[in-house]
C-alpha positions in Angstrom: -68.6 -10.4 -53.0 -71.9 -9.9 -51.1 -70.1 -7.6 -48.7 -68.8 -5.5 -51.7 -72.4 -5.3 -53.0 -73.7 -4.1 -49.7 -70.8 -1.6 -49.4 -71.7 0.1 -52.7 -75.4 0.1 -51.9 -74.7 1.7 -48.6 -72.5 4.3 -50.2 -75.1 5.2 -52.8 -77.8 5.4 -50.1 -75.6 8.0 -48.3 -75.0 9.9 -51.6 -78.7 10.2 -52.5 -79.6 11.3 -48.9 -77.0 14.0 -49.1 -78.1 15.0 -52.6 -81.7 15.2 -51.5 -80.8 17.4 -48.5 -78.7 19.7 -50.6 -81.3 20.0 -53.4 -84.1 20.6 -50.9 -82.1 23.5 -49.4 -81.5 25.0 -52.8 -85.2 24.7 -53.7 -86.2 26.3 -50.4 -83.9 29.2 -51.0 -85.0 29.7 -54.6 -88.8 29.0 -54.4 -89.7 28.8 -50.7 -90.3 26.2 -48.0 -93.6 24.8 -49.5 -91.9 24.1 -52.8 -89.1 22.3 -51.0 -91.6 20.1 -49.2 -93.3 19.4 -52.5 -89.9 18.5 -53.9 -89.3 16.0 -51.1 -92.8 14.6 -51.5 -92.3 13.9 -55.2 -88.7 12.7 -55.0 -89.0 10.4 -52.0 -92.6 9.4 -51.6 -93.7 9.6 -55.3 -90.6 8.7 -57.4 -89.1 6.5 -54.7 -85.8 8.3 -55.4 -83.6 6.8 -52.6 -84.7 3.3 -53.6 -84.2 3.7 -57.3 -80.8 5.6 -56.9 -79.4 3.2 -54.3 -80.0 0.0 -56.3 -79.3 1.5 -59.7 -76.1 3.4 -58.9 -75.1 0.9 -56.3 -75.2 -1.9 -58.9 -73.3 0.3 -61.4 -70.5 0.9 -59.0 -70.4 -2.7 -57.9 -70.0 -3.7 -61.6 -67.2 -1.2 -62.1 -65.5 -2.7 -59.0 -66.2 -6.4 -59.0 -67.1 -6.8 -62.7 -63.5 -6.1 -63.6 -62.4 -9.2 -61.8 -64.5 -11.5 -64.0 -61.8 -11.8 -66.7 -59.3 -13.1 -64.1 -62.0 -15.6 -62.8 -62.6 -16.9 -66.3 -58.8 -17.2 -67.0 -58.5 -19.2 -63.8 -60.8 -21.8 -65.3 -60.2 -21.7 -69.1 -56.9 -22.4 -70.9 -55.5 -19.2 -72.4 -56.3 -18.7 -76.1 -57.2 -16.0 -78.6 -60.9 -16.8 -78.0 -60.6 -16.5 -74.3 -58.6 -13.2 -74.6 -61.4 -11.8 -76.9 -64.1 -12.8 -74.5 -62.4 -11.5 -71.4 -61.5 -8.2 -73.2 -65.2 -7.7 -74.1 -66.3 -8.3 -70.5 -63.7 -5.8 -69.3 -64.9 -3.2 -71.7 -68.5 -3.8 -70.5 -67.6 -2.3 -67.1 -66.3 1.0 -68.5 -68.6 3.9 -69.2 -66.6 5.2 -72.2 -67.6 2.2 -74.3 -71.3 2.3 -73.2 -72.4 5.3 -75.3 -74.3 3.2 -77.9 -76.7 2.3 -75.1 -76.4 5.3 -72.7 -77.0 8.0 -75.3 -80.2 6.6 -76.9 -81.7 5.5 -73.6 -80.9 8.9 -72.1 -82.5 10.7 -75.1 -85.5 8.4 -74.6 -85.6 9.5 -71.0 -85.5 13.2 -72.0 -88.5 12.7 -74.3 -90.6 10.5 -72.0 -90.0 12.6 -68.9 -91.1 15.7 -70.8 -94.3 14.2 -72.1 -95.0 12.6 -68.7 -94.9 16.0 -67.0 -93.1 16.4 -63.7 -95.7 17.8 -61.2 -93.3 20.3 -59.6 -92.4 23.9 -60.5 -89.4 26.2 -60.5 -86.0 24.8 -59.5 -87.6 21.6 -58.2 -88.8 20.8 -61.8 -85.3 21.0 -63.3 -83.6 19.2 -60.4 -86.1 16.3 -60.7 -85.8 16.2 -64.5 -82.0 16.0 -64.2 -82.1 13.2 -61.6 -84.6 11.2 -63.7 -82.2 11.5 -66.7 -79.3 10.2 -64.5 -81.4 7.1 -63.8 -82.0 6.6 -67.5 -78.3 7.0 -68.1 -77.3 4.4 -65.5 -80.0 2.1 -66.8 -78.4 2.3 -70.2 -75.0 1.5 -68.7 -76.3 -1.5 -66.8 -78.1 -2.8 -70.0 -74.8 -2.3 -71.9 -72.9 -4.5 -69.3 -75.6 -7.2 -69.4 -75.7 -7.3 -73.2 -72.0 -7.3 -73.7 -71.5 -10.2 -71.3 -74.2 -12.1 -73.3 -72.4 -11.4 -76.5 -69.0 -12.3 -75.0 -70.4 -15.8 -74.2 -72.0 -16.0 -77.6 -68.4 -15.7 -79.0 -67.4 -18.5 -76.6 -70.3 -20.6 -77.7 -69.6 -20.2 -81.4 -66.0 -21.1 -81.1 -66.2 -23.8 -78.4 -63.9 -26.1 -80.4 -61.1 -23.8 -79.4 -62.0 -23.6 -75.7 -60.6 -25.9 -73.1 -61.0 -26.1 -69.3 -57.9 -26.3 -67.2 -57.3 -29.7 -65.8 -56.5 -28.2 -62.4 -58.3 -25.1 -61.2 -59.8 -23.7 -58.0 -63.6 -24.1 -57.9 -63.6 -20.6 -56.3 -63.2 -19.1 -59.7 -66.5 -20.5 -60.9 -68.2 -19.8 -57.6 -67.1 -16.2 -57.7 -68.3 -15.9 -61.3 -71.7 -17.4 -60.8 -72.1 -15.5 -57.5 -71.4 -12.3 -59.4 -74.1 -13.2 -62.0 -76.6 -13.9 -59.2 -75.9 -10.8 -57.2 -76.1 -8.4 -60.2 -79.2 -10.1 -61.5 -81.0 -9.8 -58.1 -80.0 -6.2 -57.6 -80.8 -5.4 -61.2 -84.4 -6.8 -60.9 -84.9 -4.9 -57.7 -83.8 -1.7 -59.4 -86.1 -2.3 -62.4 -89.0 -2.8 -60.1 -88.1 0.3 -58.1 -87.9 2.3 -61.3 -91.3 1.0 -62.5 -92.9 1.6 -59.1 -91.5 5.1 -58.9 -92.9 6.1 -62.3 -96.3 4.7 -61.4 -96.6 6.8 -58.2 -94.6 9.8 -59.3 -97.8 11.9 -59.8 -96.9 12.8 -63.4 -99.1 15.4 -65.1 -99.4 13.6 -68.5 -99.6 15.8 -71.6 -101.9 13.1 -73.1 -103.3 10.0 -71.5 -101.7 7.8 -74.1 -98.3 8.4 -72.5 -99.4 6.7 -69.3 -99.0 3.3 -71.1 -95.2 4.0 -71.5 -94.7 3.7 -67.8 -94.1 0.0 -68.6 -90.9 1.1 -70.3 -88.5 -0.1 -67.5 -90.1 -3.5 -67.5 -90.0 -4.0 -71.3 -86.6 -2.5 -71.8 -84.6 -4.1 -69.0 -86.1 -7.4 -67.6 -85.6 -9.7 -70.7 -81.9 -8.8 -70.9 -81.3 -9.1 -67.2 -82.8 -12.6 -67.0 -81.0 -13.8 -70.1 -77.7 -12.4 -68.8 -77.9 -14.6 -65.7 -78.9 -17.7 -67.7 -76.8 -17.6 -70.8 -73.2 -17.7 -69.5 -74.1 -20.8 -67.4 -75.6 -22.4 -70.4 -72.6 -21.8 -72.5 -70.0 -23.1 -70.0 -72.0 -26.3 -69.6 -72.3 -26.7 -73.4 -68.5 -26.3 -73.8 -68.0 -29.2 -71.4 -70.7 -31.3 -73.0 -69.3 -30.6 -76.5 -65.9 -31.9 -75.4 -67.5 -35.1 -73.9 -69.6 -35.8 -77.0 -66.6 -35.3 -79.3 -64.5 -37.7 -77.3 -67.3 -40.3 -77.3 -67.6 -39.9 -81.1 -63.9 -40.4 -81.6 -63.9 -43.4 -79.3 -66.7 -45.0 -81.2 -64.9 -44.4 -84.5 -61.5 -45.5 -83.4 -59.9 -48.7 -84.4 -58.8 -49.5 -80.8 -55.2 -48.3 -81.2 -55.8 -45.2 -79.2 -58.8 -46.3 -77.2 -57.0 -46.2 -73.8 -55.9 -42.6 -74.5 -59.4 -41.5 -75.5 -60.9 -43.3 -72.4 -58.5 -41.4 -70.2 -59.5 -38.1 -71.8 -63.2 -39.0 -71.5 -62.7 -39.6 -67.8 -61.0 -36.2 -67.4 -63.9 -34.6 -69.3 -66.4 -36.4 -67.1 -64.6 -35.1 -64.0 -64.7 -31.6 -65.3 -68.4 -32.0 -66.0 -69.1 -33.1 -62.4 -67.1 -30.2 -61.0 -68.8 -27.6 -63.1 -72.4 -29.0 -62.7 -73.1 -27.4 -59.3 -72.2 -24.0 -60.6 -73.7 -23.9 -64.1 -76.9 -25.8 -64.2 -78.5 -24.4 -67.3 -81.9 -25.9 -66.4 -82.5 -23.3 -63.8 -84.1 -20.8 -66.3 -87.6 -22.0 -65.7 -87.1 -21.4 -62.0 -86.1 -17.8 -62.7 -89.2 -17.2 -64.7 -91.4 -18.8 -62.1 -89.8 -16.6 -59.5 -90.4 -13.5 -61.6 -94.1 -14.4 -62.2 -94.4 -15.0 -58.4 -93.0 -11.6 -57.6 -95.2 -9.9 -60.2 -98.2 -11.7 -58.7 -97.2 -10.7 -55.2 -96.7 -7.1 -56.3 -100.1 -7.1 -58.1 -102.0 -8.5 -55.1 -100.2 -6.5 -52.4 -99.2 -3.2 -54.1 -102.3 -1.0 -54.7 -100.5 1.4 -57.0 -99.2 -1.4 -59.3 -102.6 -3.1 -59.2 -104.4 0.1 -60.1 -102.0 0.8 -63.0 -102.3 -2.7 -64.5 -106.0 -2.6 -64.2 -106.0 0.8 -65.9 -103.9 -0.6 -68.8 -106.0 -3.7 -69.2 -109.3 -1.8 -69.1 -107.9 0.7 -71.7 -107.0 -2.2 -73.9 -110.5 -3.7 -73.5 -112.0 -0.4 -74.6 
């Protein structure tokens, strides 16, 4: 799965390099060599275009590729039922663009507005090319958020109907490992792409129509980070809760039994305990604090070592103080 992620990142890095070369040539023909150089300066040095595109679109194509295997991974662990079918169907839909319009349309429209009021510093054809490319990033951000949110809601369905959910007595641990590896890889790449998008807007050199719009450069952080973190945490939490629910129910039944079926309940309790021990290494729901600590550490590292981010945060805090 890691190899697949690197494959799509490599492909998208190649794509953005070709696009930049082609657009630079067109800008040079239309507006001259100096404008082409200004275009490269803004797209590569200012907006961090290759970084943002590679991680954003690389992640999207990875989701469309490997994300569609998640239903099979879950079905390899859970006993088939109407609830499992509903959950896996929702996860499958979350990897398809045609279902993502409730997220992609409003977020792209938000991008149209914000990019306009930010004010792209280039002129002529370069202005329209950069505007278009920025909107593509907003679109793909909407698609990624759609996938994350739909996976969360799919597991919310599983959580609400856990009485009807059963783990298979015999299954390959690779199914759970592949599932949790997918969550980890998409979360890591997602966080990198969010930081890249934020970093690119800070250093893009926008010519703001009004200084108040500078505060909205925080939009990628506010819009995407909470959902990305919760997306990695919640499925693990739900799977663990399903197992615990089964164990607690069996313990309650054993305590309330008259002894006639005690041996049967003890046997089932041992099976549930075995399932719990198998699942524990993959779905430890207590890891959320470590995620948050890691994020705060990265933010602190960026603040202390990235002059552009530090200057922007200081500007925002000083503006608030005034």
